[in-house]
GULUMRO-374528 format. One record per residue: x, y negated, z negated of N, C-alpha, C in turn. Coordinates in steps of 0.05 Angstrom, whole numbers. Atoms other than C-alpha are relative to their C-alpha. Layout:
<pts>
X,Y,Z,X,Y,Z,X,Y,Z
...
</pts>
This chain:
<pts>
-6,-29,0,2130,-2632,-1869,-15,12,-24
14,-14,21,2087,-2584,-1909,19,19,-14
-18,-16,16,2125,-2550,-1965,-15,12,-24
12,-13,23,2104,-2499,-2018,20,-2,-23
-17,3,24,2131,-2515,-2087,-11,17,-23
9,-18,21,2127,-2463,-2142,-7,-16,-25
8,13,25,2089,-2485,-2204,16,11,-23
-13,-10,24,2121,-2480,-2272,-16,21,-13
19,-20,11,2060,-2443,-2296,-24,3,19
23,-3,-18,2002,-2413,-2256,-23,-18,-8
22,19,5,1944,-2461,-2249,-25,16,-8
25,-13,9,1884,-2437,-2290,-24,-9,16
22,10,-15,1838,-2482,-2251,-3,14,27
0,-14,-26,1858,-2451,-2184,-7,29,-4
6,-28,5,1853,-2382,-2215,-30,5,-1
29,-3,1,1780,-2393,-2230,-14,-8,26
13,10,-24,1765,-2431,-2166,5,19,24
-7,-17,-23,1798,-2380,-2119,-22,19,9
22,-17,-10,1741,-2328,-2118,-23,-15,13
23,16,-11,1688,-2382,-2106,7,-10,27
-8,11,-26,1728,-2414,-2050,2,22,21
-3,-22,-19,1742,-2346,-2019,-28,9,10
28,-8,-8,1667,-2329,-2018,-11,-21,20
10,21,-18,1650,-2397,-1987,14,0,27
-15,-1,-25,1705,-2391,-1935,-9,24,17
9,-24,-14,1682,-2321,-1918,-27,-5,13
26,7,-11,1611,-2346,-1908,3,-17,25
-4,19,-22,1635,-2402,-1863,11,14,25
-13,-12,-23,1682,-2363,-1818,-15,26,8
17,-22,-8,1637,-2302,-1821,-23,-9,17
21,11,-17,1582,-2346,-1794,9,-6,28
-11,5,-27,1627,-2367,-1737,3,26,16
-2,-26,-13,1640,-2293,-1723,-27,9,11
27,-9,-9,1565,-2278,-1720,-10,-17,23
8,17,-22,1554,-2339,-1676,13,8,26
-14,-9,-24,1607,-2313,-1628,-13,25,11
14,-25,-9,1568,-2247,-1626,-28,-5,10
26,7,-11,1506,-2285,-1605,-23,-1,-20
20,1,20,1469,-2287,-1671,2,-27,-15
0,25,16,1448,-2347,-1713,17,5,-26
-16,-4,25,1501,-2354,-1769,-16,-3,-25
17,4,23,1449,-2380,-1817,-18,24,-6
17,-23,3,1403,-2321,-1804,16,24,-10
-16,-22,8,1460,-2272,-1812,8,-2,-29
-8,4,28,1485,-2301,-1877,-23,4,-19
24,-3,16,1414,-2305,-1904,-7,30,-2
7,-28,0,1402,-2232,-1885,19,16,-19
-20,-14,16,1466,-2209,-1920,-3,-6,-30
-1,8,28,1462,-2249,-1984,-27,-5,-13
26,8,11,1389,-2268,-1993,-21,22,1
22,-19,-4,1344,-2214,-1965,1,24,-20
0,-23,19,1368,-2156,-2010,-11,-7,-27
9,8,27,1348,-2197,-2072,-27,-12,0
24,16,2,1289,-2239,-2052,-19,4,23
19,-4,-22,1256,-2213,-1989,-24,17,-9
24,-15,7,1189,-2177,-1987,6,29,-5
-8,-28,4,1226,-2110,-1987,22,3,-21
-21,-1,20,1273,-2128,-2044,-5,21,-22
6,-21,19,1237,-2077,-2089,14,26,8
-15,-24,-10,1271,-2024,-2045,30,-5,-1
-28,5,-3,1338,-2058,-2037,14,-3,-27
-13,5,26,1352,-2077,-2110,10,26,-13
-12,-24,11,1359,-2005,-2135,25,9,15
-24,-7,-16,1408,-1994,-2077,24,-15,-9
-23,16,10,1451,-2049,-2106,14,14,-23
-11,-15,22,1460,-2008,-2169,16,24,10
-13,-23,-11,1477,-1947,-2128,27,-7,13
-25,8,-14,1530,-1984,-2086,20,-12,-20
-18,14,18,1559,-2024,-2144,14,19,-19
-11,-18,20,1571,-1966,-2192,27,11,7
-27,-10,-7,1628,-1931,-2155,21,-21,5
-19,22,-5,1659,-1997,-2134,12,-10,-27
-9,10,25,1662,-2022,-2206,18,21,-15
-15,-21,14,1686,-1955,-2234,28,3,11
-27,-3,-13,1743,-1948,-2184,17,-26,-4
-15,25,2,1762,-2022,-2187,11,-5,-28
-10,3,27,1768,-2022,-2263,26,17,-4
-24,-17,2,1818,-1964,-2259,23,-12,16
-22,12,-16,1858,-1998,-2203,11,-24,-14
-8,26,12,1860,-2064,-2241,21,4,-22
-19,-5,22,1898,-2033,-2300,28,4,12
-26,-4,-12,1954,-2010,-2254,9,-26,14
-8,24,-13,1953,-2074,-2213,11,-21,-19
-10,19,20,1962,-2115,-2276,29,6,-8
-27,-8,8,2025,-2076,-2291,19,1,24
-16,-1,-23,2051,-2082,-2220,3,28,12
0,-27,-10,2035,-2009,-2204,-23,2,20
20,4,-21,1999,-2005,-2137,-10,27,11
14,-23,-9,1951,-1948,-2127,-18,-8,23
16,7,-23,1925,-1956,-2056,-15,25,10
13,-25,-9,1900,-1884,-2051,-24,9,-16
23,-7,16,1838,-1887,-2094,-21,15,17
19,-14,-18,1798,-1863,-2033,5,30,-1
-7,-28,2,1835,-1797,-2036,-8,12,-26
7,-10,27,1825,-1790,-2111,-30,2,-3
29,0,-1,1751,-1806,-2100,-10,26,13
7,-24,-15,1747,-1749,-2050,5,25,-16
-7,-24,15,1783,-1699,-2094,-18,3,-24
19,-2,22,1738,-1716,-2153,-26,12,9
26,-10,-11,1677,-1702,-2110,3,30,6
-4,-28,-7,1706,-1636,-2084,1,17,-24
-3,-16,24,1727,-1610,-2152,-26,2,-16
25,-1,15,1663,-1630,-2187,-22,16,14
21,-15,-15,1618,-1603,-2132,7,29,1
-8,-29,-1,1658,-1538,-2129,-9,14,-25
8,-12,26,1644,-1525,-2203,-31,4,0
29,-2,-1,1570,-1540,-2194,-10,22,19
8,-20,-20,1564,-1497,-2132,8,29,-8
-9,-26,9,1603,-1440,-2164,-20,11,-21
18,-9,21,1552,-1438,-2221,-29,1,10
27,0,-11,1491,-1444,-2175,-11,29,0
21,18,8,1434,-1429,-2191,-4,0,-31
2,-1,29,1450,-1426,-2266,-14,-25,-11
14,22,12,1402,-1470,-2305,9,-3,-29
-11,4,27,1443,-1493,-2365,9,-28,-4
-6,28,5,1457,-1559,-2399,30,-7,5
-29,6,-2,1533,-1551,-2394,10,-1,28
-9,0,-28,1536,-1547,-2318,10,-28,8
-8,27,-9,1538,-1622,-2306,24,-10,-16
-25,8,14,1589,-1636,-2363,25,13,11
-23,-13,-12,1635,-1584,-2332,7,-12,27
-5,14,-25,1627,-1618,-2265,14,-27,-4
-12,26,7,1645,-1685,-2297,30,4,-7
-28,-6,8,1708,-1655,-2328,17,7,25
-14,-8,-24,1728,-1623,-2262,5,-23,19
-3,24,-18,1716,-1687,-2222,21,-19,-11
-20,18,12,1757,-1728,-2271,28,11,3
-27,-13,-2,1815,-1678,-2271,9,1,29
-8,0,-28,1814,-1673,-2195,11,-26,9
-10,26,-7,1821,-1747,-2186,26,-7,-14
-24,7,16,1873,-1754,-2241,24,15,11
-23,-16,-9,1917,-1697,-2216,9,-9,28
-8,10,-26,1915,-1725,-2145,15,-26,-2
-15,25,5,1938,-1793,-2172,26,5,-13
-26,-5,13,1993,-1761,-2213,21,9,19
-20,-7,-20,2027,-1737,-2149,18,-24,6
-18,24,-5,2052,-1808,-2130,13,-10,-26
-11,10,25,2062,-1824,-2204,25,16,-7
-23,-17,7,2109,-1765,-2217,23,-3,21
-21,4,-21,2145,-1775,-2150,14,-26,-4
-13,26,5,2157,-1848,-2168,19,2,-24
-16,-1,25,2182,-1832,-2238,25,18,5
-22,-19,-2,2226,-1773,-2217,19,-7,23
-17,4,-23,2251,-1793,-2148,1,-29,10
0,28,-7,2237,-1868,-2144,-15,-6,26
15,5,-25,2188,-1862,-2085,-19,-24,-4
18,23,0,2141,-1918,-2066,-29,10,-4
27,-11,6,2073,-1905,-2098,-21,-11,20
19,11,-20,2038,-1949,-2045,-2,20,23
0,-18,-24,2060,-1904,-1987,-10,27,-7
7,-28,7,2052,-1838,-2023,-30,2,-5
29,-2,7,1982,-1853,-2051,-17,-5,25
15,5,-25,1960,-1880,-1983,0,24,18
-2,-23,-18,1985,-1820,-1944,-16,23,-11
16,-22,12,1950,-1773,-1993,-30,-3,6
28,3,-8,1884,-1804,-1971,-6,17,25
4,-15,-25,1892,-1772,-1902,1,30,-6
-1,-29,8,1910,-1705,-1935,-27,7,-12
25,-5,13,1847,-1711,-1978,-23,1,21
21,0,-21,1804,-1726,-1916,0,27,15
-1,-26,-13,1829,-1663,-1882,-9,23,-18
9,-20,19,1817,-1623,-1945,-31,-1,-3
29,3,1,1746,-1651,-1948,-13,14,24
11,-13,-23,1733,-1628,-1877,2,31,-2
-3,-29,2,1760,-1559,-1891,-19,12,-21
18,-10,20,1717,-1552,-1953,-29,0,10
27,2,-11,1654,-1575,-1916,-5,22,21
2,-20,-21,1668,-1525,-1861,6,29,-10
-9,-26,11,1694,-1469,-1906,-12,8,-26
8,-11,26,1690,-1450,-1979,-26,-12,-12
23,13,12,1636,-1501,-1999,-24,-2,19
22,2,-19,1592,-1494,-1937,-24,15,-10
25,-12,9,1520,-1478,-1951,-5,27,14
4,-26,-13,1510,-1403,-1938,-27,2,13
26,0,-12,1438,-1418,-1921,-4,-23,19
2,24,-17,1454,-1477,-1876,2,6,30
0,-8,-28,1454,-1437,-1810,25,-9,14
-25,6,-12,1527,-1452,-1798,8,-29,2
-7,28,-1,1523,-1527,-1803,19,-8,-22
-19,7,21,1579,-1561,-1841,-14,-15,-23
12,13,23,1563,-1586,-1911,-8,20,-21
6,-18,22,1549,-1557,-1979,-31,0,-5
27,1,10,1483,-1543,-2014,-6,-29,-9
8,26,11,1443,-1605,-2034,-2,2,-30
0,-2,29,1457,-1616,-2107,-24,-13,-13
25,12,10,1394,-1658,-2114,-21,22,-6
19,-22,4,1356,-1592,-2110,9,19,-23
-11,-16,22,1397,-1564,-2168,-1,-17,-25
5,19,23,1370,-1598,-2232,24,-1,-19
-22,0,20,1430,-1577,-2275,25,-14,11
-24,12,-12,1479,-1610,-2227,-4,-28,11
6,27,-11,1447,-1677,-2211,8,-22,-20
-8,22,18,1472,-1743,-2239,-22,-22,-3
21,20,1,1406,-1781,-2230,-12,-2,-28
14,5,25,1375,-1813,-2292,-28,-11,7
25,12,-10,1322,-1859,-2260,5,-6,30
-6,3,-28,1326,-1849,-2185,-14,-24,13
15,23,-11,1272,-1901,-2169,13,-27,-7
-13,24,8,1313,-1953,-2206,29,-1,9
-28,-1,-9,1379,-1932,-2175,20,5,-22
-18,-4,23,1408,-1911,-2242,7,30,-2
-10,-27,5,1451,-1849,-2249,23,-2,-20
-21,0,20,1507,-1828,-2296,24,-16,9
-22,17,-9,1557,-1864,-2252,-4,-29,-7
6,27,9,1522,-1930,-2269,8,-3,-30
-7,0,28,1530,-1914,-2343,31,0,-3
-29,-2,1,1603,-1894,-2332,14,-26,8
-12,25,-9,1618,-1959,-2295,-1,-21,-23
3,19,22,1591,-2001,-2353,19,7,-23
-18,-9,22,1630,-1959,-2404,29,-5,8
-27,6,-9,1693,-1967,-2362,7,-29,-3
-4,29,3,1685,-2043,-2363,6,-6,-30
-4,5,29,1679,-2042,-2439,26,12,-9
-25,-13,7,1737,-1993,-2446,24,-17,9
-22,16,-10,1783,-2035,-2402,3,-26,-15
-1,25,15,1764,-2099,-2438,13,3,-27
-12,-6,27,1780,-2069,-2506,29,7,2
-28,-8,-4,1844,-2037,-2480,18,-24,5
-17,23,-7,1870,-2102,-2451,2,-21,-22
1,22,20,1851,-2147,-2509,5,9,-29
-2,-9,28,1855,-2103,-2571,20,23,-5
-17,-23,3,1905,-2047,-2558,28,-6,9
-28,5,-7,1980,-2044,-2555,6,9,29
-5,-8,-28,1978,-2006,-2489,-8,-21,20
8,22,-17,1939,-2063,-2458,20,-23,-1
-21,21,2,1991,-2112,-2484,24,8,17
-23,-9,-17,2046,-2069,-2451,-7,-3,29
7,3,-28,2007,-2069,-2386,2,-29,9
-1,29,-7,1999,-2145,-2386,29,-10,0
-27,9,2,2071,-2155,-2408,17,9,24
-15,-11,-22,2099,-2110,-2354,-6,-15,26
8,14,-25,2060,-2146,-2300,11,-29,0
-8,28,1,2079,-2216,-2325,30,-3,-2
-28,2,4,2151,-2204,-2346,13,27,-4
-10,-27,1,2181,-2136,-2328,25,2,-18
-24,-2,15,2249,-2151,-2359,-6,-3,-30
7,3,28,2218,-2175,-2424,-13,26,-11
13,-25,8,2176,-2111,-2425,20,21,-6
-20,-20,6,2238,-2068,-2421,15,-6,-26
-13,8,26,2271,-2107,-2478,-19,6,-23
19,-5,22,2207,-2097,-2518,-5,30,-4
2,-29,4,2214,-2022,-2511,-21,14,16
20,-12,-16,2161,-2009,-2458,13,21,19
-10,-21,-17,2174,-1943,-2422,-13,-2,28
13,4,-26,2162,-1958,-2347,-11,25,12
9,-26,-11,2156,-1885,-2328,-26,9,-13
24,-8,14,2105,-1870,-2381,-24,-18,8
21,18,-8,2066,-1932,-2362,-10,5,28
8,-7,-27,2066,-1912,-2289,-18,24,1
16,-24,2,2039,-1843,-2305,-27,-6,-12
26,7,13,1986,-1872,-2351,-18,-16,19
17,18,-17,1962,-1926,-2302,-10,15,24
9,-15,-24,1960,-1881,-2240,-19,22,-8
18,-22,9,1930,-1823,-2279,-27,-10,-7
26,10,8,1875,-1866,-2309,-16,-10,24
14,10,-24,1858,-1900,-2243,-10,24,17
9,-24,-15,1855,-1831,-2210,-24,13,-14
22,-12,15,1810,-1806,-2266,-26,-15,5
24,16,-5,1761,-1864,-2256,-10,4,29
8,-4,-28,1762,-1854,-2180,-12,28,3
11,-27,-1,1750,-1779,-2189,-28,1,-11
26,1,12,1691,-1793,-2234,-20,-13,20
18,13,-19,1662,-1841,-2182,-8,19,22
6,-19,-21,1667,-1787,-2129,-19,22,-10
18,-21,11,1634,-1735,-2174,-28,-11,-3
27,11,4,1576,-1781,-2193,-14,-6,27
11,6,-26,1567,-1799,-2120,-10,26,14
8,-25,-14,1564,-1727,-2094,-22,13,-15
22,-12,15,1518,-1706,-2151,-24,-18,-1
23,19,1,1472,-1766,-2140,-7,-10,28
8,12,-25,1465,-1812,-2080,7,16,25
-8,-16,-24,1504,-1769,-2030,-13,27,0
15,-25,3,1477,-1703,-2056,15,24,9
-14,-23,-10,1526,-1658,-2020,27,-7,12
-26,4,-13,1597,-1649,-1993,-4,2,30
2,0,-29,1599,-1667,-1920,27,-10,12
-26,8,-12,1655,-1682,-1870,4,-30,-3
-2,30,2,1639,-1757,-1873,-9,-10,-27
8,9,27,1627,-1760,-1948,13,-26,-8
-14,25,8,1680,-1813,-1959,-10,-24,15
13,24,-12,1651,-1882,-1947,17,-25,-3
-17,23,3,1710,-1927,-1960,-1,-15,-26
2,13,26,1693,-1943,-2032,28,-5,-13
-27,2,12,1766,-1931,-2053,15,-24,11
-14,23,-12,1791,-1985,-2005,-15,-26,-7
15,24,7,1734,-2034,-2018,4,-8,-29
-4,6,29,1747,-2028,-2093,25,-17,-4
-23,18,3,1814,-2062,-2081,-9,-29,3
11,27,-3,1776,-2124,-2057,-14,-7,-26
15,6,24,1731,-2118,-2118,19,-7,-23
-19,4,22,1791,-2114,-2166,12,-28,2
-13,27,-3,1824,-2177,-2137,-21,-22,-1
20,21,2,1759,-2215,-2129,-8,-5,-29
5,2,29,1746,-2201,-2203,23,-9,-16
-24,10,13,1815,-2229,-2219,12,21,-20
-10,-22,16,1834,-2160,-2249,-11,-2,-29
13,2,26,1787,-2177,-2307,-25,17,0
23,-19,-1,1736,-2124,-2326,-27,-13,4
26,14,-3,1678,-2174,-2332,-2,-11,29
0,11,-28,1698,-2207,-2266,-4,23,20
3,-23,-18,1702,-2138,-2233,-29,9,1
28,-7,1,1631,-2123,-2256,-16,-18,19
14,19,-17,1606,-2186,-2221,8,3,29
-9,-4,-27,1649,-2175,-2160,-10,25,13
11,-25,-10,1624,-2104,-2154,-28,-3,11
28,5,-10,1552,-2128,-2147,1,-18,25
-1,17,-24,1574,-2181,-2096,8,17,24
-7,-17,-23,1608,-2129,-2052,-22,20,7
23,-17,-5,1549,-2083,-2061,-21,-15,16
19,17,-15,1506,-2140,-2036,8,-2,30
-8,1,-28,1548,-2144,-1972,-5,27,13
7,-26,-12,1539,-2069,-1962,-29,2,8
28,-2,-5,1464,-2072,-1969,-9,-20,21
7,21,-19,1457,-2138,-1932,12,6,28
-12,-8,-25,1504,-2112,-1878,-17,21,15
17,-20,-12,1460,-2052,-1866,-26,-12,10
24,14,-9,1399,-2097,-1862,6,-15,26
-8,16,-24,1436,-2142,-1812,4,18,24
-3,-18,-23,1454,-2082,-1769,-27,9,11
26,-10,-9,1382,-2058,-1767,-18,-22,12
18,22,-8,1346,-2125,-1760,12,-18,22
-12,19,-18,1396,-2167,-1722,17,14,22
-15,-15,-20,1433,-2113,-1684,30,-6,-1
-28,5,3,1501,-2133,-1711,15,26,-2
-15,-25,2,1555,-2080,-1702,11,5,-28
-11,-7,26,1581,-2043,-1763,28,-12,-4
-28,10,1,1652,-2066,-1746,0,-29,-8
1,28,7,1630,-2139,-1753,-4,-3,-30
4,1,29,1606,-2125,-1824,25,7,-15
-26,-7,13,1672,-2092,-1841,20,-23,2
-18,24,-3,1710,-2152,-1813,-9,-21,-20
11,19,19,1665,-2196,-1855,10,6,-29
-10,-8,26,1684,-2157,-1918,31,-4,-2
-29,4,0,1758,-2159,-1898,7,-29,-2
-5,28,2,1754,-2234,-1891,1,-9,-30
1,7,28,1737,-2237,-1965,27,4,-13
-27,-6,12,1803,-2204,-1985,21,-19,12
-20,18,-13,1842,-2246,-1934,-1,-28,-13
2,27,11,1815,-2313,-1961,6,0,-30
-7,-1,29,1822,-2289,-2033,30,-1,-4
-29,0,2,1896,-2275,-2023,11,-27,9
-10,25,-10,1905,-2339,-1983,-3,-22,-21
4,20,20,1874,-2384,-2036,15,6,-26
-14,-7,24,1908,-2345,-2091,29,-10,0
-27,12,-2,1974,-2372,-2065,2,-26,-15
0,26,13,1954,-2439,-2093,-1,1,-30
-1,-3,29,1950,-2410,-2163,29,-3,-10
-28,0,8,2026,-2403,-2165,17,-21,15
-15,19,-16,2046,-2455,-2113,-18,-25,5
15,24,-8,2026,-2527,-2097,11,-10,26
-8,10,-26,2028,-2559,-2029,11,-28,-2
-13,27,0,2075,-2618,-2020,4,-9,29
-5,13,-25,2077,-2665,-1961,24,-17,-2
-25,15,2,2147,-2690,-1950,8,-10,27
-11,10,-25,2183,-2731,-1897,22,19,10
-20,-17,-12,2225,-2690,-1849,27,-14,-1
-26,12,2,2299,-2701,-1861,12,-3,28
-12,5,-25,2336,-2732,-1803,31,5,-2
-29,-7,0,2407,-2712,-1783,16,-26,-4
</pts>
């Protein structure tokens, strides 16, 4: 009989091995999925993981990795701080949308003003938009004891409807002949986030790297980081140590919303270029995979962000060259989280084979 036995202490070896095993298992079962769809599993895996880096067109794909990785890393770093404390923000997608809307609204309101302070004002508005949207589940949890998972997730759908109304209403391009969508911010030099467009580097890339450094210092050198880790590891001990759970909830959700809002702002002012009905691309949900694949460690999240960005770019190549459906690529990414959580069980539990007791 197979039995799970809780370990006295989490296994450090399994903790480090889990992401690697999850990636290998995803490749194997993803290959089976692609074979079921009538494609060579080896060709599909090669297209997803190898071609973006080493094919003859890699000079085009590599900058795209920077573009895709930046919002994933920035959002995942914010989520990881809350996850470490046992505070579950599942609505980063909504905060990402609100950051884009608020930041773009400021830039479009000042159009065509050519001034250095336009983009900083957009950054502040995007950060505040994401943070305030995240503070809704935070304050409801602190004041009324609501579940932050459900509230933050439901707010994603509200944000999507708000995005559609903005693209069709107040932010619609007055010179767009009635088509939904805002002006293209790429054509507004004071409102663009690009630094080196050919290299795929914009201010979101810089912000993602700064967020990694900030989170690392916070968790290892600051008392707030100690409170976050203590609350996640031993909630009762944290209360005896004087940690205020309500304040920590507001801090964690607010900070994660701020990072998600910044990601949305940098995306709309750079790669996306405008507010559209389908602006949201699932970064807020994919960042959850990035956070757990990186073991909620800022450095690990940086590496995991590039890995998930690789699946985005490789998935697009596979769709174009191999004819794989987009849903298959999404399932492939979902497998990564599934196997990550499955193998993570062995960090805290060991498998025991025992003889079945007879009556």
